[in-house]
DRENDO-1510 file (C-alpha; in Angstrom, 1 decimal, always signed):
<recs>
REC; n; res; u; v; w
REC; 1; MET; +8.4; -3.8; -4.4 .
REC; 2; LEU; +5.5; -6.3; -4.9 .
REC; 3; LEU; +3.0; -3.8; -3.5 .
REC; 4; LYS; +4.0; -1.4; -6.3 .
REC; 5; ILE; +3.2; -3.8; -9.0 .
REC; 6; GLN; -0.1; -4.9; -7.4 .
REC; 7; LYS; -2.1; -2.3; -9.3 .
REC; 8; TYR; -0.7; -3.6; -12.6 .
REC; 9; LEU; -1.5; -7.3; -12.0 .
REC; 10; PRO; -5.2; -7.1; -13.0 .
REC; 11; LEU; -4.0; -5.5; -16.3 .
REC; 12; VAL; -1.5; -8.3; -16.8 .
REC; 13; SER; -4.2; -10.9; -16.1 .
REC; 14; LEU; -6.6; -9.1; -18.5 .
REC; 15; VAL; -3.9; -9.0; -21.3 .
REC; 16; LEU; -3.1; -12.7; -20.8 .
REC; 17; GLY; -6.9; -13.6; -20.8 .
REC; 18; LEU; -7.4; -11.6; -24.0 .
REC; 19; LEU; -4.3; -13.2; -25.6 .
REC; 20; LEU; -5.8; -16.6; -24.6 .
REC; 21; LEU; -9.0; -15.6; -26.3 .
REC; 22; PHE; -7.3; -14.5; -29.5 .
REC; 23; SER; -5.2; -17.7; -29.6 .
REC; 24; ALA; -8.5; -19.5; -30.5 .
REC; 25; PHE; -8.2; -17.9; -33.9 .
REC; 26; LEU; -5.0; -19.8; -34.6 .
REC; 27; THR; -4.6; -23.5; -35.3 .
REC; 28; ALA; -5.9; -25.6; -32.4 .
REC; 29; LEU; -5.4; -29.1; -33.6 .
REC; 30; SER; -2.9; -30.5; -36.1 .
REC; 31; SER; -1.8; -33.9; -37.4 .
REC; 32; ASN; +1.6; -34.6; -38.9 .
REC; 33; ASP; +2.4; -30.8; -38.9 .
REC; 34; GLU; -0.8; -30.2; -40.9 .
REC; 35; ALA; -3.4; -27.9; -39.5 .
REC; 36; ILE; -6.7; -29.6; -38.9 .
REC; 37; MET; -8.8; -26.8; -37.4 .
REC; 38; THR; -8.7; -23.5; -35.6 .
REC; 39; GLY; -9.9; -23.0; -32.1 .
REC; 40; ILE; -13.0; -21.3; -33.3 .
REC; 41; THR; -14.0; -24.4; -35.2 .
REC; 42; ALA; -13.1; -26.6; -32.2 .
REC; 43; ILE; -15.4; -24.4; -30.1 .
REC; 44; PHE; -18.4; -23.6; -32.2 .
REC; 45; GLY; -18.2; -26.4; -34.8 .
REC; 46; GLY; -18.9; -26.3; -38.4 .
REC; 47; ASN; -18.8; -28.5; -41.6 .
REC; 48; ILE; -15.4; -29.9; -42.3 .
REC; 49; VAL; -16.3; -32.3; -45.2 .
REC; 50; ASP; -19.2; -32.3; -47.5 .
REC; 51; ALA; -19.1; -35.0; -50.1 .
REC; 52; GLY; -22.8; -34.7; -51.1 .
REC; 53; ILE; -24.7; -38.0; -51.0 .
REC; 54; PHE; -21.5; -39.9; -50.1 .
REC; 55; GLY; -21.2; -38.3; -46.7 .
REC; 56; SER; -20.3; -35.3; -44.6 .
REC; 57; ALA; -18.6; -34.5; -41.4 .
REC; 58; LYS; -19.5; -31.8; -39.0 .
REC; 59; VAL; -17.6; -30.6; -35.9 .
REC; 60; ASN; -19.9; -30.2; -32.9 .
REC; 61; PHE; -20.1; -27.3; -30.4 .
REC; 62; SER; -17.9; -28.0; -27.4 .
REC; 63; PHE; -18.8; -26.3; -24.1 .
REC; 64; LEU; -15.5; -27.3; -22.5 .
REC; 65; ASN; -13.5; -25.8; -25.4 .
REC; 66; PHE; -15.7; -22.6; -25.0 .
REC; 67; LEU; -14.8; -22.4; -21.3 .
REC; 68; ALA; -11.1; -23.1; -22.0 .
REC; 69; PHE; -10.8; -20.1; -24.3 .
REC; 70; PHE; -13.5; -17.6; -23.2 .
REC; 71; LEU; -13.9; -18.0; -19.4 .
REC; 72; PRO; -10.6; -16.5; -18.3 .
REC; 73; ALA; -11.0; -13.5; -20.6 .
REC; 74; LEU; -14.5; -12.8; -19.2 .
REC; 75; VAL; -13.5; -13.1; -15.6 .
REC; 76; ALA; -10.4; -11.0; -16.2 .
REC; 77; ILE; -12.6; -8.2; -17.7 .
REC; 78; VAL; -14.8; -8.3; -14.6 .
REC; 79; ILE; -11.8; -8.0; -12.3 .
REC; 80; ALA; -10.2; -5.2; -14.3 .
REC; 81; VAL; -13.4; -3.2; -14.3 .
REC; 82; TYR; -13.9; -3.8; -10.6 .
REC; 83; GLY; -10.3; -3.0; -9.9 .
REC; 84; MET; -10.6; +0.4; -11.7 .
REC; 85; VAL; -13.8; +1.2; -9.7 .
REC; 86; ASN; -12.4; +0.1; -6.3 .
REC; 87; GLN; -8.7; +0.9; -6.0 .
REC; 88; LYS; -8.2; -0.4; -2.4 .
REC; 89; PRO; -7.3; -4.0; -1.6 .
REC; 90; ASN; -10.3; -5.9; -0.3 .
REC; 91; MET; -11.7; -9.4; +0.2 .
REC; 92; ALA; -13.9; -9.2; -2.9 .
REC; 93; LYS; -10.9; -8.6; -5.1 .
REC; 94; SER; -9.2; -11.6; -3.5 .
REC; 95; VAL; -12.2; -13.8; -4.1 .
REC; 96; LEU; -12.5; -12.6; -7.8 .
REC; 97; GLY; -8.8; -13.3; -8.1 .
REC; 98; LEU; -9.3; -16.9; -6.9 .
REC; 99; ILE; -12.1; -17.4; -9.3 .
REC; 100; LEU; -9.8; -16.2; -12.1 .
REC; 101; VAL; -7.1; -18.6; -10.9 .
REC; 102; VAL; -9.6; -21.4; -11.1 .
REC; 103; ALA; -10.6; -20.2; -14.6 .
REC; 104; PHE; -7.0; -20.2; -15.8 .
REC; 105; VAL; -6.3; -23.6; -14.3 .
REC; 106; LEU; -9.5; -25.1; -15.9 .
REC; 107; SER; -8.3; -23.5; -19.1 .
REC; 108; VAL; -5.0; -25.4; -18.9 .
REC; 109; ILE; -6.9; -28.7; -18.2 .
REC; 110; PHE; -9.4; -28.2; -21.0 .
REC; 111; ILE; -6.9; -27.0; -23.6 .
REC; 112; SER; -4.7; -30.0; -22.7 .
REC; 113; SER; -7.6; -32.3; -23.5 .
REC; 114; LEU; -8.8; -30.3; -26.5 .
REC; 115; PRO; -8.4; -33.3; -28.9 .
REC; 116; VAL; -10.7; -35.4; -26.7 .
REC; 117; ASN; -13.2; -32.6; -26.2 .
REC; 118; THR; -13.6; -31.9; -29.9 .
REC; 119; THR; -16.1; -34.3; -31.5 .
REC; 120; ALA; -17.4; -34.6; -35.0 .
REC; 121; THR; -20.6; -36.2; -36.4 .
REC; 122; LEU; -20.1; -38.3; -39.5 .
REC; 123; SER; -23.0; -39.0; -41.9 .
REC; 124; THR; -22.5; -41.4; -44.8 .
REC; 125; PHE; -24.7; -43.4; -47.0 .
REC; 126; LEU; -23.7; -46.4; -44.9 .
REC; 127; GLY; -24.9; -44.8; -41.6 .
REC; 128; ASP; -24.1; -42.2; -39.0 .
REC; 129; GLY; -21.4; -42.1; -36.4 .
REC; 130; SER; -19.3; -39.8; -34.3 .
REC; 131; MET; -15.6; -39.4; -33.5 .
REC; 132; ASN; -13.2; -37.3; -31.5 .
REC; 133; TYR; -9.8; -36.0; -32.5 .
REC; 134; ASP; -7.9; -38.1; -29.9 .
REC; 135; GLY; -5.0; -38.8; -32.3 .
REC; 136; ALA; -4.5; -35.1; -33.2 .
REC; 137; SER; -1.8; -33.0; -31.5 .
REC; 138; LEU; -2.2; -29.5; -30.2 .
REC; 139; GLY; -1.5; -26.7; -32.7 .
REC; 140; ILE; +0.3; -23.4; -32.2 .
REC; 141; GLY; -2.9; -21.7; -30.9 .
REC; 142; SER; -3.5; -24.3; -28.3 .
REC; 143; ILE; +0.2; -24.3; -27.2 .
REC; 144; LEU; +0.1; -20.5; -26.9 .
REC; 145; GLY; -3.2; -20.8; -25.0 .
REC; 146; LEU; -1.5; -23.1; -22.5 .
REC; 147; VAL; +1.4; -20.7; -22.0 .
REC; 148; PHE; -1.0; -17.7; -21.6 .
REC; 149; SER; -3.1; -19.7; -19.1 .
REC; 150; ILE; -0.2; -20.8; -17.0 .
REC; 151; PHE; +1.2; -17.2; -16.8 .
REC; 152; GLY; -2.3; -15.9; -16.2 .
REC; 153; ALA; -2.7; -18.3; -13.2 .
REC; 154; ILE; +0.6; -17.3; -11.8 .
REC; 155; SER; -0.1; -13.5; -12.1 .
REC; 156; THR; -3.5; -13.9; -10.6 .
REC; 157; ILE; -2.3; -16.0; -7.6 .
REC; 158; LEU; +0.2; -13.2; -6.9 .
REC; 159; TYR; -2.6; -10.6; -7.2 .
REC; 160; SER; -4.8; -12.6; -4.8 .
REC; 161; ILE; -2.0; -13.0; -2.3 .
REC; 162; LEU; -1.1; -9.3; -2.4 .
REC; 163; GLN; -4.7; -8.3; -1.5 .
REC; 164; PHE; -3.8; -9.4; +2.1 .
REC; 165; ALA; -0.4; -7.6; +2.3 .
REC; 166; LYS; -0.1; -4.5; +4.3 .
REC; 167; GLU; +1.1; -1.3; +2.7 .
</recs>
């Protein structure tokens, strides 16, 4: 039974990786049920407040947030393409599967710490400073991202294990 679903597991991992990527377009951080920013803003940054000469706040690019949302999708695409080219189970597929498991697990860790990884630079007429969003909670996009990452890790572990199974 499991050997029959083996050929669909890379597709499942790809879909979960892409859903994780698309969850970055939803609310990533919230406070008191108010949306603070999307995942795209938490990843690539941008101006969030501009009060002219009184001050401004700019979210900085976060490499860890980038890895959290983009790495599993990129590795899943590589595995899906390699799986279409090479249909038979082999050690390379197993190694790629383990790399994808690591990518999904890192995604879970980095999304869980998204408020700490997201920083902003503040500029006021009194001086400059920086802050993170440690007090913020995860938004719906981050929560969905966690779910997709966990299921992606499970499906990829199963895929890697099945590479060693005999038909």
